[in-house]
N, C-alpha and C positions, 0 to 999 in steps of 0.2 A: 407457494413462493420456492424462489430459488435458492439452493446453499452453497455457499461460499465456504470454500477450506483455504485456510492459509498453512503457509510452510516456510520453512527457512530463516527462522528467528533463531537466536543463540548467544551466546558471550563473544564478544571480539574485542580486541584492543584497540584504543583513541588510534584514529589513521587507517584503519583498516574497514576492507571492506565486506559486506552480505548481500545478497540477493535475496529478497522478499519473492515468492509465488503465491499466487490466488487462484484455484481452479473451480469454475461455476457450472453449475449442473444446470439443465433447461436450455431452450432455445432461445433466447432473447440476447445473450451475450453480444452480438455483432451488434445489435442496436444501441445496446447500453452505454451511458456513462459509467465508465469504472475509476474508483476512487483507493486512495490509500489515505489512513487517519491515523492518529498516536494519540496515546493517553499515555501521562506520568503521572504516578504518585501523587496525591494530591492536587492534580490539575485538570480542566476539563478537555474533553476530546477535541482535537484540532486536527484541519483538513492539511495533511501533508503534499500531495500532488492529485492531480486529474489527469482522465486521457478520455476525449469523448469518442464516440463511434467513427467519426471522421478523421481521428489520429491527433486532432489539437490538444497540447499539455498545457498545462499549469500548476505551479511551483508555490507554497508558501516560501516567503522570502528566507526564511532561517534553513531555506534546506537548497534554493536555487545555487547552480554550478555543484553540487554534489550529489544530486539525486537523478534518476532518469526513470521514469515511467513509461513502460509498454506494455504492448497486448498481441496476442497472437489468438486471431479469431478462431482459426481453424482446430488450436486446442482448450478455447474456452478461458484462459489463462490471461490475466494482468501479472506484471511484473515490477518491482520498485526495486532498481539497482542504485545500491546506497555506498558512495564511497568518501572516503576521509571522514570516517567517524567520530563524533564528539563524545564526551559524558553527557552532554544535555541530549544527547540523542535517544538516552535510554527511556523506553519508553513500551507497553504494549501496542502492537501496529494492526491494526482491523483493514481488511478489507471492505468496499462498498458497493453496491451495484444499483443504480439509478435507472429505470426508464418510465418518463412520466412520471405517474403519481406514486409507482410501486417502487419499493426500494428494500434492499437485503443487507444483512451484514455476515460477517465472517464471526467466527468464535475469536480470532485475534492469537497472535505471535509474540511471543517475549524479544525483545532485542535488547541487549544490555552491553552497553560500550565501558570499558574499564580502561580507567587513566594512567 
């Protein structure tokens, strides 16, 4: 099973930017769908953004125009650039790799947006 390690979380003021990174082990990264998900206290985990192996992207309505997902296959890394952050974006952010029936999750990174 592939391992995913997220980084880049932290405390940021509302309106500020933050960039998350997720590095994957293994050799299937370039063929996999990569996604970012988040879970706030008391809430279910929700999808934030995904990027396919071909580079197509999709976003949750709540982050469209503010967040950008990208990938660097040479580095086995997926990024989430988050701009114009809001307190409602506060959550643990998780990276997920999907290839067919196989999927792996990272351990999560905390993002806290202060008002």
